[in-house]
C-alpha positions in Angstrom: 4.7 10.4 33.1 2.0 7.8 31.8 -0.5 6.4 34.3 0.1 2.7 33.1 2.9 1.0 31.5 2.1 -2.3 29.6 4.3 -4.9 28.3 3.0 -6.5 25.2 3.9 -8.7 22.2 3.3 -7.0 18.8 1.8 -3.6 17.6 5.3 -1.5 18.5 5.8 1.2 21.0 2.9 3.7 21.2 1.1 5.6 23.7 -2.7 6.0 24.1 -5.2 7.7 26.2 -8.1 5.4 25.2 -9.7 3.0 27.9 -8.4 -0.6 27.3 -9.3 -4.1 28.9 -6.4 -6.3 29.5 -6.8 -10.1 29.0 -6.9 -12.5 30.9 -7.5 -10.6 34.2 -10.0 -8.2 32.5 -8.4 -5.3 34.1 -9.7 -1.8 32.5 -6.9 0.7 32.3 -7.9 4.5 31.9 -5.8 7.5 31.5 -2.4 7.6 29.5 -0.9 4.2 28.7 2.6 3.3 27.3 2.9 0.3 25.5 6.3 -1.4 25.2 6.5 -4.0 22.5 8.8 -7.0 24.0 9.6 -8.0 20.2 11.6 -4.9 19.7 13.2 -4.5 23.2 14.9 -8.0 22.4 17.0 -5.9 19.5 17.4 -2.6 21.5 20.4 -1.2 23.9 19.3 0.4 26.9 20.2 3.8 25.5 18.2 2.9 22.4 15.1 1.9 24.4 15.5 5.1 26.3 15.4 7.2 23.3 12.2 5.4 21.8 10.6 5.8 25.2 11.3 9.5 25.4 9.9 10.0 22.0 6.5 8.4 22.9 6.3 10.3 26.3 6.9 13.6 24.4 3.5 12.9 22.6 1.9 12.9 26.2 3.9 16.1 27.3 2.6 17.8 24.2 -1.1 17.0 24.6 -1.1 15.4 21.1 -3.3 12.6 22.2 -6.3 14.6 23.1 -5.8 16.9 20.2 -5.6 14.1 17.7 -8.9 12.4 19.3 -10.8 16.0 18.6 -9.4 15.6 14.9 -10.4 12.1 14.3 -13.9 13.2 15.7 -14.3 16.0 13.0 -12.7 13.6 10.1 -15.6 11.0 11.0 -18.2 13.7 10.8 -16.8 15.0 7.4 -16.4 11.4 6.1 -20.2 10.6 6.9 -21.2 13.8 5.0 -19.3 13.1 1.9 -20.5 9.4 2.1 -24.2 10.5 2.7 -24.0 12.8 -0.6 -22.2 10.1 -2.7 -24.9 7.5 -1.8 -27.6 9.8 -2.6 -26.2 10.7 -5.8 -25.7 7.0 -6.9 -29.4 6.2 -5.8 -31.2 8.9 -7.3 -32.5 9.3 -10.7 -30.5 11.1 -13.6 -32.3 14.3 -13.2 -31.6 14.5 -9.4 -28.2 13.2 -10.0 -27.1 16.5 -11.5 -28.5 18.3 -8.5 -26.5 16.1 -6.1 -23.2 16.1 -8.1 -22.2 19.7 -7.2 -22.3 19.4 -3.5 -20.8 16.0 -3.6 -17.8 17.2 -5.6 -17.6 20.3 -3.1 -17.6 17.9 -0.1 -15.0 15.5 -1.6 -12.8 18.4 -2.4 -12.8 19.9 1.3 -12.5 16.2 2.7 -9.5 15.5 0.5 -7.8 18.8 1.6 -8.9 18.6 5.3 -7.3 14.8 5.0 -4.2 16.1 3.8 -3.8 18.7 6.2 -4.6 16.1 9.1 -1.8 13.9 7.9 0.6 16.8 7.8 -0.5 17.5 11.4 0.4 14.1 12.5 3.9 14.1 10.8 4.6 17.3 12.3 3.9 16.0 15.8 6.3 13.0 15.1 9.0 15.7 14.0 8.4 17.7 17.1 8.7 14.5 19.1 11.7 13.5 17.5 13.5 16.8 18.0 12.5 16.6 21.9 14.3 13.2 22.3 17.6 14.9 21.4 17.3 17.0 24.6 17.6 13.9 26.9 19.6 11.3 24.7 22.4 11.2 22.1 21.7 11.8 18.4 23.3 8.5 17.3 21.6 6.5 19.8 18.1 7.4 18.6 19.0 7.3 14.9 20.1 3.8 15.6 16.9 3.1 17.5 14.8 4.4 14.6 16.7 2.5 11.8 16.3 -0.6 13.8 12.6 -0.1 14.3 12.1 0.6 10.3 14.2 -2.4 9.6 12.7 -5.0 11.8 9.2 -4.0 11.2 8.3 -6.0 8.3 10.1 -8.9 9.4 8.5 -9.0 13.1 5.0 -8.4 11.8 5.5 -11.3 9.4 7.0 -13.7 12.2 3.9 -12.8 14.5 1.5 -13.6 11.6 3.1 -16.9 10.8 3.1 -17.8 14.5 -0.7 -17.2 14.4 -1.1 -20.0 12.1 1.4 -22.3 13.9 -0.5 -22.3 17.2 0.1 -25.9 17.5 4.1 -25.6 17.8 5.9 -25.5 21.2 7.9 -22.4 20.3 7.5 -19.6 22.8 6.5 -16.5 20.9 9.6 -14.3 21.4 11.9 -17.4 20.5 9.9 -17.9 17.3 10.2 -14.1 16.2 14.0 -14.1 16.9 14.5 -17.4 14.9 12.4 -15.9 12.0 14.3 -12.7 12.2 17.7 -14.5 12.2 16.9 -16.6 9.2 15.1 -14.0 7.1 17.0 -11.6 4.7 17.9 -8.2 6.3 16.6 -5.3 4.0 19.1 -2.6 2.7 19.3 0.6 4.9 20.1 2.7 1.6 16.9 1.1 -0.1 14.8 1.9 3.1 16.2 5.5 3.1 15.1 5.9 -0.7 11.3 5.4 0.1 9.4 8.2 -1.3 7.0 10.1 1.0 3.3 10.2 0.7 1.0 13.3 1.6 -1.4 10.6 3.4 1.1 9.2 5.5 0.9 9.8 9.2 4.3 9.1 9.9 7.6 10.7 8.2 9.7 8.4 6.4 13.1 7.2 7.8 15.0 9.5 5.7 12.7 12.4 6.8 13.3 11.7 10.4 17.1 11.3 10.2 17.0 14.7 8.1 14.9 16.5 10.9 17.4 15.3 13.8 20.2 16.5 11.6 22.0 13.1 11.3 24.0 12.8 8.3 26.6 9.9 9.0 24.6 7.4 6.9 27.8 5.3 6.0 28.8 4.8 9.6 24.9 4.1 10.6 24.8 1.4 8.0 28.2 -0.1 9.3 26.5 -0.5 12.8 23.5 -1.9 11.4 25.2 -4.7 9.4 24.2 -7.2 12.0 21.0 -6.5 14.3 21.4 -9.3 16.8 19.3 -10.0 19.9 20.4 -8.5 23.2 19.8 -10.0 26.9 18.1 -6.6 28.0 14.6 -7.8 27.7 15.3 -10.9 30.0 17.5 -8.9 32.5 14.7 -6.2 33.0 11.5 -8.1 32.7 12.2 -12.1 33.4 9.4 -12.5 35.5 6.9 -10.5 33.3 8.2 -12.2 30.4 7.3 -15.5 31.2 3.6 -14.7 32.2 3.3 -12.6 29.0 4.4 -15.4 26.7 2.2 -18.0 28.4 -0.8 -15.6 28.3 -0.2 -14.7 24.8 0.0 -18.4 23.7 -3.1 -19.3 25.4 -5.1 -16.2 24.0 -3.8 -16.7 20.5 -4.8 -20.4 20.5 -8.3 -19.4 21.6 -8.5 -16.6 18.9 -7.3 -19.0 16.2 -9.9 -21.6 17.1 -12.8 -19.1 16.7 -11.3 -17.7 13.5 -11.3 -21.4 12.3 -14.8 -21.8 12.7 -15.8 -18.4 11.3 -13.7 -19.3 8.2 -15.1 -22.6 7.7 -18.6 -21.1 7.9 -18.0 -18.3 5.5 -15.7 -20.4 3.0 -19.0 -22.4 2.0 -20.8 -19.3 0.9 -21.3 -17.8 -2.5 -21.2 -20.8 -4.7 -23.5 -19.3 -7.3 -22.5 -17.9 -10.8 -23.7 -14.4 -11.7 -23.2 -12.9 -15.2 -23.8 -9.0 -15.8 -24.7 -8.2 -19.5 -24.1 -4.8 -21.1 -27.4 -2.8 -21.5 -27.9 0.6 -23.4 -30.8 0.4 -25.6 -32.2 3.7 -24.2 -28.9 5.4 -24.7 -28.5 3.9 -28.1 -31.8 5.4 -29.3 -31.1 8.8 -27.8 -27.7 8.6 -29.7 -29.6 7.5 -32.8 -31.8 10.6 -32.6 -28.8 12.8 -32.1 -27.2 11.4 -35.2 -30.3 11.7 -37.2 -30.6 15.3 -36.1 -26.9 16.2 -37.6 -27.7 14.3 -40.7 -31.0 16.4 -41.4 -28.9 19.6 -40.5 -26.2 18.5 -43.1 -28.9 17.5 -45.7 -30.6 21.1 -45.3 -27.0 22.7 -45.7 -26.4 20.7 -49.0 -29.9 21.5 -50.5 -29.8 25.1 -49.4 -30.2 27.7 -52.3 -27.3 29.8 -51.0 -24.1 30.4 -52.9 -21.6 27.5 -52.4 -18.7 29.3 -51.0 -15.7 28.2 -48.7 -17.6 28.9 -45.6 -20.5 26.8 -46.8 -18.1 23.9 -47.7 -16.3 24.1 -44.4 -19.7 23.8 -42.5 -20.8 20.8 -44.5 -17.6 19.0 -43.9 -17.8 19.7 -40.0 -21.5 18.6 -39.9 -20.6 15.3 -42.1 -17.8 14.5 -39.5 -20.1 15.0 -36.5 -22.8 12.9 -38.1 -20.1 10.2 -38.9 -18.9 10.2 -35.6 -22.4 9.8 -33.9 -23.5 7.0 -36.2 -20.1 5.2 -35.3 -20.9 5.5 -31.6 -24.4 4.3 -32.0 -23.0 1.5 -34.2 -20.3 0.7 -31.3 -23.0 0.8 -28.5 -25.4 -1.3 -30.5 -22.6 -3.8 -30.9 -22.2 -4.2 -27.1 -25.6 -4.5 -26.1 -26.2 -7.9 -24.6 -22.5 -8.6 -24.3 -21.0 -10.1 -21.2 -19.3 -7.4 -19.1 -18.3 -9.8 -16.3 -19.1 -13.3 -14.5 -18.6 -13.9 -10.8 -17.8 -17.5 -9.9 -16.3 -19.1 -6.8 -13.1 -19.7 -8.4 -12.8 -15.9 -9.8 -13.8 -13.3 -11.8 -14.2 -13.9 -15.6 -13.8 -11.2 -18.3 -14.3 -11.6 -21.9 -11.0 -9.8 -22.7 -9.1 -12.4 -20.9 -8.8 -16.0 -21.5 -8.1 -17.1 -17.9 -10.3 -16.3 -14.8 -8.7 -13.7 -12.2 -8.7 -15.4 -8.9 -10.8 -13.3 -6.1 -7.5 -13.5 -3.9 -5.6 -11.5 -6.5 -7.9 -8.4 -6.4 -6.4 -6.2 -3.9 -9.1 -3.7 -4.1 -11.8 -2.4 -6.1 -14.2 0.7 -6.4 -17.5 1.6 -8.1 -17.9 5.2 -9.4 -20.6 6.9 -11.5 -20.8 10.2 -13.4 -22.1 9.8 -16.9 -21.7 5.9 -16.7 -21.1 3.4 -13.8 -17.5 2.4 -13.7 -15.8 -0.7 -12.0 -12.1 -0.3 -11.3 -10.2 -3.4 -10.3 -6.8 -3.1 -8.6 -4.7 -6.3 -9.1 -2.1 -7.9 -7.2 1.3 -6.3 -9.1 2.7 -9.9 -9.1 -0.2 -11.3 -10.7 -0.5 -11.4 -14.8 -3.9 -11.9 -16.2 -2.4 -12.8 -19.8 -3.1 -11.1 -23.0 -5.5 -8.5 -23.4 -7.8 -9.1 -26.3 -10.7 -6.7 -27.7 -14.3 -7.3 -26.9 -17.7 -5.9 -27.3 -17.7 -4.7 -23.6 -15.9 -1.5 -22.8 -13.1 -2.8 -20.7 -9.7 -0.8 -20.5 -6.6 -2.7 -19.0 -3.5 -0.7 -17.6 -0.8 -3.1 -17.7 1.7 -0.7 -15.9 -0.5 -0.4 -13.0 -2.2 -3.7 -13.2 -5.8 -2.2 -13.0 -8.8 -2.9 -15.1 -11.7 -0.6 -15.6 -15.1 -1.8 -16.7 -17.6 0.9 -18.1 -21.3 -0.1 -18.1 -23.9 2.1 -19.9 -26.7 0.2 -18.3 -26.9 -3.4 -16.7 -29.6 -5.7 -18.5 -31.7 -7.4 -15.8 -32.6 -6.6 -12.2 -29.1 -6.4 -10.8 -27.6 -2.9 -11.0 -23.6 -2.3 -10.9 -23.8 -0.6 -7.6 -25.2 -3.7 -6.2 -22.2 -5.6 -7.1 -20.1 -3.9 -4.5 -21.5 -6.1 -1.7 -21.3 -9.1 -3.9 -17.6 -8.5 -5.1 -16.8 -7.8 -1.4 -18.2 -11.2 -0.2 -16.3 -13.1 -3.1 -13.0 -11.7 -2.2 -13.8 -12.2 1.5 -14.6 -16.1 0.8 -11.6 -16.4 -1.2 -9.3 -14.9 1.5 -11.2 -17.2 4.0 -10.2 -20.3 1.9 -6.6 -19.2 1.6 -6.3 -18.8 5.5 -7.9 -22.2 6.1 -5.5 -23.7 3.7 -2.6 -22.0 5.8 -3.7 -23.5 9.0 -4.4 -26.8 7.4 -0.8 -26.7 5.8 0.9 -25.7 9.1 -0.7 -28.3 11.1 0.4 -31.0 8.7 
């Protein structure tokens, strides 16, 4: 049995052995704690709730919490080592880069392999816990509970997020969640079952979990889940605790929202400057010119040789001529790109020479800067956002329309700013953009 049971709003059913401080009484809990999410209990029968609790308690009985804590510490150490090697690889000179690159690749390979193994272990513990539930409850009740949790998850999370921006309303939190879920579209169970698994996911998909417990009556399950309606179970079991919980939650979220508003107002006024990065490459262009000149000299020497002009000589001259032409073409292409704008960072968005309109910062889901032969900035855009028609430009920019991501290659950056220094700048611009969106949400909801 757990040392403590906590009734909460949001974050789902879970168990933890980490110390936690409860507000507003500032009680510190240590040992194994079972968290019961009141937003889900509102939609479960007693048998379904029992099966979910049994699944969580199985993690305590199997000592999964202590083992996972040890795994997480090892992952953190490995991540620190890989990041240390990567940062050194980026910051050292070209000659030393090649010295650091092999250990960096080795650390990255072992980190990815270890990460996959750890996530597989997490999924296997969930599978074992699911199988243990069948010892104490009926298979169909557990299948119903799992399906309800997966079907309600997105809508409940969205409802709680909306409630956070509407702290001025008089709705009780659980009443608001019930109202939101009732008026939002119910996702299809068949669509949810088709969700493809990932090797980096910590939890199995719903289809995998139903397969592991050998529940195959999917048509019957779909029929039972056509209408997921609230039950009176939560009020019957926790009537007194429920009133205290909702009152404390309302007060806490109002204080949190007020603190967040002040923070958003502070950062939304930052980073108003415009920064343009231009393509360099004079040194690389000069080295390529020397290489092209070397091949031209070799070609000239072959042509003017006194040896007999046989077929092998002809093939050699043709190959050398093609290599010389290719080197000259690359020199010309790099020469044309020198001084051209790579990207321009403005408060309203990122401006690239290959698109007519700016890309708003809020439409950039994530980005990464990598460096091997050249420094590359890869931007992953919101799948729904369309940057417009791609047009050729002097800068080396690739646009993958299907995956909606952009890759910018920099031979060198002209000026004092380097591409790795842009990481913090781009992060700040994106953070400011999201802050403005959140401020707008607060203002709209108050109106």
